[in-house]
N, CA and C of each residue as an Amber inpcrd file, in Angstrom:
protein
   270
   0.8470000  -1.1700000   0.0040000   0.0010000   0.0040000   0.0160000
   0.8780000   1.2430000  -0.0150000   0.7370000   2.0740000  -1.0250000
   1.6080000   3.2660000  -1.1600000   1.0040000   4.4850000  -0.4880000
   1.6360000   5.5730000  -0.7550000   1.1360000   6.8450000  -0.2480000
  -0.0860000   7.2620000  -1.0430000  -0.9680000   8.0060000  -0.3780000
  -2.1680000   8.4930000  -1.1210000  -1.8150000   9.4820000  -2.2110000
  -2.4900000   9.3690000  -3.2890000  -2.2570000  10.2450000  -4.4640000
  -3.0180000  11.5600000  -4.3220000  -3.2100000  12.2470000  -5.4590000
  -3.8820000  13.5410000  -5.4760000  -5.3030000  13.4660000  -5.0180000
  -6.1400000  12.6090000  -5.5930000  -7.5450000  12.5460000  -5.3120000
  -7.7900000  12.0520000  -3.8610000  -6.9080000  11.1250000  -3.4100000
  -7.0730000  10.6190000  -2.0430000  -6.7790000  11.7070000  -1.0520000
  -5.7720000  12.5300000  -1.3040000  -5.4360000  13.6580000  -0.4060000
  -6.5790000  14.6610000  -0.3550000  -7.1670000  14.9620000  -1.5090000
  -8.3050000  15.9240000  -1.4860000  -9.4660000  15.3790000  -0.7050000
  -9.7460000  14.1240000  -0.8500000 -10.8090000  13.4710000  -0.1050000
 -10.5320000  13.5160000   1.3990000  -9.2920000  13.2320000   1.7940000
  -8.9450000  13.2820000   3.1900000  -9.1250000  14.6740000   3.7800000
  -8.6790000  15.6720000   3.0310000  -8.8040000  17.0670000   3.5030000
 -10.2670000  17.4350000   3.6200000 -11.1020000  17.0490000   2.6660000
 -12.5700000  17.3320000   2.7720000 -13.1740000  16.6780000   3.9820000
 -12.8420000  15.4350000   4.2790000 -13.3830000  14.7690000   5.4220000
 -12.9500000  15.4390000   6.7140000 -11.6610000  15.9010000   6.7870000
 -11.2120000  16.6350000   7.9420000 -11.9500000  17.9340000   8.1530000
 -12.1740000  18.6410000   7.0530000 -12.8920000  19.9180000   7.1330000
 -14.3390000  19.6480000   7.6350000 -14.9710000  18.6380000   7.1210000
 -16.3160000  18.3230000   7.5530000 -16.3570000  17.9050000   9.0020000
 -15.3730000  17.1390000   9.4730000 -15.3640000  16.6730000  10.8360000
 -15.0890000  17.7660000  11.8530000 -14.0560000  18.5540000  11.5510000
 -13.5550000  19.5200000  12.5710000 -13.9180000  20.9540000  12.2560000
 -14.2780000  21.2830000  11.0680000 -14.5710000  22.6400000  10.6730000
 -13.3060000  23.3680000  10.2540000 -13.4730000  24.3510000   9.4070000
 -12.3460000  25.0730000   8.8360000 -11.6140000  25.9160000   9.9090000
 -12.3120000  26.3360000  10.9630000 -11.6450000  27.1650000  11.9820000
 -10.7510000  26.3620000  12.9170000 -11.0910000  25.1000000  13.1370000
 -10.3210000  24.2430000  14.0640000  -9.0580000  23.7080000  13.4050000
  -9.0200000  23.5120000  12.1070000  -7.9030000  22.8560000  11.4590000
  -6.5470000  23.6310000  11.6490000  -6.5170000  24.9620000  11.4720000
  -5.2280000  25.6470000  11.7020000  -4.7330000  25.5210000  13.1480000
  -5.6520000  25.5400000  14.0930000  -5.2790000  25.3630000  15.4980000
  -4.7240000  23.9800000  15.7190000  -5.3150000  22.9680000  15.1060000
  -4.8300000  21.6170000  15.2650000  -3.4860000  21.4400000  14.6160000
  -3.2990000  22.0280000  13.4620000  -1.9880000  21.9300000  12.7840000
  -0.9110000  22.6130000  13.5890000  -1.2340000  23.8010000  14.1720000
  -0.2770000  24.4780000  14.9890000   0.0930000  23.6880000  16.2530000
  -0.8770000  23.0610000  16.8610000  -0.6410000  22.2670000  18.0270000
   0.2140000  21.0430000  17.6660000  -0.0670000  20.4150000  16.5060000
   0.7350000  19.3080000  16.0790000   2.1890000  19.7120000  15.8280000
   2.3910000  20.8470000  15.2630000   3.7360000  21.3460000  15.0110000
   4.5000000  21.6510000  16.3150000   3.8610000  22.2080000  17.2780000
   4.4680000  22.4650000  18.5930000   4.8360000  21.1400000  19.2380000
   3.9480000  20.1930000  19.1590000   4.2290000  18.8760000  19.7450000
   5.4510000  18.2160000  19.0930000   5.5520000  18.3710000  17.7720000
   6.7010000  17.7830000  17.0560000   7.9810000  18.4900000  17.4980000
   7.9510000  19.8260000  17.6350000   9.1540000  20.5360000  18.0900000
   9.5550000  20.1370000  19.4920000   8.6010000  19.9560000  20.3900000
   8.9280000  19.5650000  21.7700000   9.5230000  18.1410000  21.7680000
   8.9790000  17.2760000  20.9320000   9.4630000  15.9150000  20.8660000
  10.9270000  15.8970000  20.3360000  11.1950000  16.6860000  19.3340000
  12.5610000  16.7470000  18.7900000  13.5270000  17.3130000  19.8170000
  13.1180000  18.3590000  20.5330000  13.9870000  18.9330000  21.5700000
  14.2780000  17.9160000  22.6420000  13.2850000  17.1130000  23.0630000
  13.5340000  16.1460000  24.1220000  14.4350000  15.0250000  23.5790000
  14.3000000  14.6520000  22.3280000  15.1440000  13.6470000  21.7580000
  16.6240000  14.1290000  21.6850000  16.7920000  15.3710000  21.3100000
  18.1310000  15.9280000  21.3110000  18.7210000  15.9980000  22.6880000
  17.8750000  16.3420000  23.7080000  18.3460000  16.4310000  25.0620000
  18.7890000  15.0520000  25.6180000  17.9760000  14.0280000  25.2530000
  18.3230000  12.6780000  25.6970000  19.6540000  12.2210000  25.0570000
  19.8440000  12.5750000  23.7560000  21.1010000  12.2030000  23.0690000
  22.2810000  12.9190000  23.7130000  22.0950000  14.1940000  24.0680000
  23.2050000  14.9570000  24.6980000  23.5330000  14.3600000  26.0740000
  22.4720000  13.9800000  26.8250000  22.6970000  13.3720000  28.1620000
  23.4360000  12.0590000  27.9980000  23.0820000  11.2560000  27.0230000
  23.7620000   9.9710000  26.7790000  25.2140000  10.1820000  26.4290000
  25.5120000  11.1350000  25.5680000  26.9120000  11.4520000  25.2070000
  27.7050000  11.9140000  26.4070000  27.0970000  12.7700000  27.2280000
  27.7620000  13.2540000  28.4370000  28.0190000  12.1290000  29.3940000
  27.1380000  11.2130000  29.5590000  27.3150000  10.0370000  30.4230000
  28.4800000   9.1710000  29.9070000  28.4960000   8.9590000  28.5810000
  29.6290000   8.1760000  28.0170000  30.9630000   8.8630000  28.2120000
  30.9840000  10.1780000  28.0530000  32.2220000  10.8870000  28.2550000
  32.6620000  10.8210000  29.7160000  31.7610000  10.9860000  30.6110000
  32.0890000  10.8960000  32.0300000  32.5930000   9.4990000  32.4050000
  31.9560000   8.4800000  31.8210000  32.3700000   7.0840000  32.0810000
  33.7550000   6.8170000  31.5150000  34.0500000   7.3360000  30.3350000
  35.3710000   7.1110000  29.7580000  36.4230000   7.8660000  30.5300000
  36.1400000   9.0620000  31.0420000  37.0740000   9.7980000  31.8580000
  37.3640000   9.0850000  33.1790000  36.3320000   8.4370000  33.7130000
  36.4810000   7.7620000  34.9730000  37.3750000   6.5460000  34.8280000
  37.3240000   5.8780000  33.6430000  38.1380000   4.7070000  33.4160000
  39.5890000   4.9710000  33.1300000  39.9380000   6.2360000  32.7510000
  41.3250000   6.5540000  32.4440000  42.1670000   6.5110000  33.7550000
  43.4450000   6.2070000  33.5630000  44.3250000   6.1160000  34.7340000
  44.4440000   7.4900000  35.4310000  44.4700000   7.4600000  36.7170000
  44.6740000   8.7350000  37.4320000  46.1070000   9.1970000  37.2930000
  46.3100000  10.4980000  37.2030000  47.6770000  11.0080000  37.0630000
  48.3460000  11.0080000  38.4330000  49.6640000  10.7930000  38.4060000
  50.4530000  10.7940000  39.6470000  50.7780000  12.2400000  40.0030000
  50.7590000  12.5420000  41.2780000  51.2200000  13.8300000  41.7630000
  52.6250000  13.6760000  42.2910000  53.2820000  14.7690000  42.5400000
  54.6640000  14.7230000  42.9870000  54.7660000  13.9870000  44.3140000
  55.7630000  13.1050000  44.3980000  55.9850000  12.3250000  45.6020000
  55.2770000  11.0290000  45.7290000  54.3630000  10.7170000  44.8260000
  53.6520000   9.4420000  44.8880000  54.4550000   8.3760000  44.1430000
  54.5640000   7.2110000  44.6810000  55.2260000   6.1200000  43.9270000
  54.3390000   5.6110000  42.8500000  54.9130000   5.2360000  41.7290000
  54.1280000   4.7470000  40.6240000  53.6760000   3.2820000  40.9570000
  52.4480000   2.8960000  40.4950000  52.0220000   1.5300000  40.7600000
  52.8210000   0.5610000  39.8910000  52.9560000  -0.7060000  40.3650000
  53.6930000  -1.6840000  39.5480000  52.9620000  -1.9600000  38.2420000
  53.6800000  -2.2380000  37.1870000  53.0080000  -2.4780000  35.9040000
  52.1940000  -3.7600000  35.9720000  51.0530000  -3.7710000  35.3230000
  50.1800000  -4.8610000  35.2660000  50.6470000  -5.7660000  34.1430000
  50.9670000  -7.0320000  34.4640000  51.4270000  -7.9490000  33.4540000
  50.5570000  -9.2360000  33.5690000  50.5130000  -9.9130000  32.4320000
  49.7660000 -11.2100000  32.4400000  50.6810000 -12.3180000  32.8710000
  50.1510000 -13.4780000  33.2900000  50.9650000 -14.6110000  33.7190000
  51.9440000 -15.0620000  32.6000000  51.5100000 -14.9610000  31.3250000
  52.3730000 -15.3840000  30.2430000  53.5880000 -14.4680000  30.1810000
  53.3910000 -13.1630000  30.3230000  54.4970000 -12.2110000  30.2820000
  55.4860000 -12.5250000  31.4220000  54.9010000 -12.7920000  32.6320000
  55.7590000 -13.1190000  33.7430000  56.6210000 -14.3410000  33.5010000
  55.9900000 -15.3730000  32.9480000  56.6990000 -16.6090000  32.6560000
  57.8240000 -16.3810000  31.6230000  57.5500000 -15.6080000  30.5950000
  58.5800000 -15.2960000  29.5850000  59.7080000 -14.4900000  30.1770000
  59.3890000 -13.5680000  31.0090000  60.4170000 -12.7530000  31.6830000
  61.3360000 -13.6200000  32.5710000  60.6970000 -14.5190000  33.3500000
  61.4780000 -15.4410000  34.2100000  62.3440000 -16.3350000  33.3940000
  61.8920000 -16.8430000  32.2270000  62.6660000 -17.7490000  31.4040000
  63.8280000 -17.0210000  30.7700000  63.6510000 -15.7780000  30.3920000
  64.7350000 -14.9990000  29.7390000  65.8490000 -14.6810000  30.7710000
  65.4710000 -14.5360000  32.0420000  66.4850000 -14.2470000  33.0740000
  67.3400000 -15.4680000  33.3190000  66.8330000 -16.6560000  33.2020000
  67.5720000 -17.9210000  33.4920000  68.4170000 -18.2770000  32.3780000
């Protein structure tokens, strides 16, 4: 089923005019437009909040910087690296 063509659109408009009257249609269209704008703004806000949360999460996962006088933590190695290092020393 495709989009309505020329005659179908005219018929739909006539039915709307008969149901709601010519004076109510502009108000309804204006209200629909405002609702669409509010919906788009909320969607943009949710997207911005999601991006901010991702950014905060990624910053939290980064290593903390050392300040003067703090010893550096030992490097994290896997058991395989430890075994290879021990074998190379022997």
